[in-house]
C-alpha positions as CSV (number, residue, x, y, z in Angstrom):
1,M,-90.4,75.3,-49.6
2,V,-92.2,76.5,-52.8
3,C,-90.1,78.1,-55.5
4,I,-92.0,80.0,-58.2
5,P,-90.1,81.9,-60.9
6,T,-91.0,85.3,-62.7
7,G,-90.4,88.2,-60.3
8,L,-93.4,90.4,-59.5
9,A,-95.9,88.0,-61.0
10,A,-94.5,85.3,-58.7
11,L,-94.9,87.5,-55.7
12,A,-98.6,88.0,-56.6
13,K,-99.0,84.2,-57.1
14,I,-97.5,83.5,-53.7
15,I,-99.8,86.0,-52.0
16,V,-102.9,84.5,-53.6
17,A,-101.6,80.9,-52.9
18,S,-101.0,81.7,-49.2
19,E,-104.5,83.3,-48.9
20,H,-106.1,80.2,-50.4
21,K,-103.7,77.8,-48.6
22,T,-103.1,76.0,-51.9
23,I,-100.2,75.5,-54.3
24,P,-101.5,76.0,-57.9
25,A,-100.8,73.3,-60.4
26,T,-98.1,73.7,-63.1
27,L,-99.8,74.3,-66.4
28,H,-99.2,72.0,-69.4
29,Y,-97.0,69.5,-67.5
30,S,-97.4,65.9,-68.7
31,K,-94.3,63.9,-68.0
32,P,-90.8,64.4,-66.5
33,N,-87.8,65.0,-68.6
34,P,-85.7,61.8,-68.5
35,E,-82.5,63.9,-68.5
36,I,-83.4,65.3,-65.0
37,T,-82.6,62.4,-62.7
38,G,-84.2,63.9,-59.6
39,L,-87.6,63.8,-61.4
40,S,-87.0,60.4,-62.9
41,D,-86.1,58.7,-59.6
42,G,-88.8,60.5,-57.5
43,R,-86.6,62.7,-55.3
44,L,-88.2,65.8,-56.9
45,H,-91.8,66.2,-58.2
46,V,-93.7,68.8,-60.2
47,V,-97.0,70.0,-58.7
48,S,-99.4,68.8,-61.4
49,Q,-102.6,69.4,-59.5
50,T,-103.7,71.9,-56.9
51,T,-102.3,70.9,-53.6
52,K,-103.1,72.0,-50.0
53,W,-100.4,74.1,-48.4
54,Q,-99.8,74.8,-44.8
55,G,-97.6,77.8,-45.5
56,G,-94.0,78.2,-44.6
57,L,-90.9,79.3,-46.5
58,T,-91.3,80.6,-50.0
59,A,-88.7,81.5,-52.5
60,I,-88.9,83.6,-55.7
61,K,-86.2,83.2,-58.3
62,H,-86.1,85.7,-61.2
63,F,-83.3,86.7,-63.5
64,G,-84.5,89.2,-66.0
65,F,-82.9,90.2,-69.2
66,G,-81.3,93.7,-69.3
67,G,-80.4,93.7,-65.6
68,A,-83.9,93.5,-64.1
69,N,-83.2,91.1,-61.2
70,V,-85.6,90.5,-58.4
């Protein structure tokens, strides 16, 4: 599953990613936060380079300020 935040922009990003069958890299990521144990111990990872994607479930998480929730 791929989870990309930011509402409508995320929907557009997911559509483009599925058309190209790739997961885009996370911009400006350099190293994991040591406070997040899942990243430190390897259970979770950040997509730091463009990755091939076979498709599947996709989630969008967006909580806007002022009541705009998607």
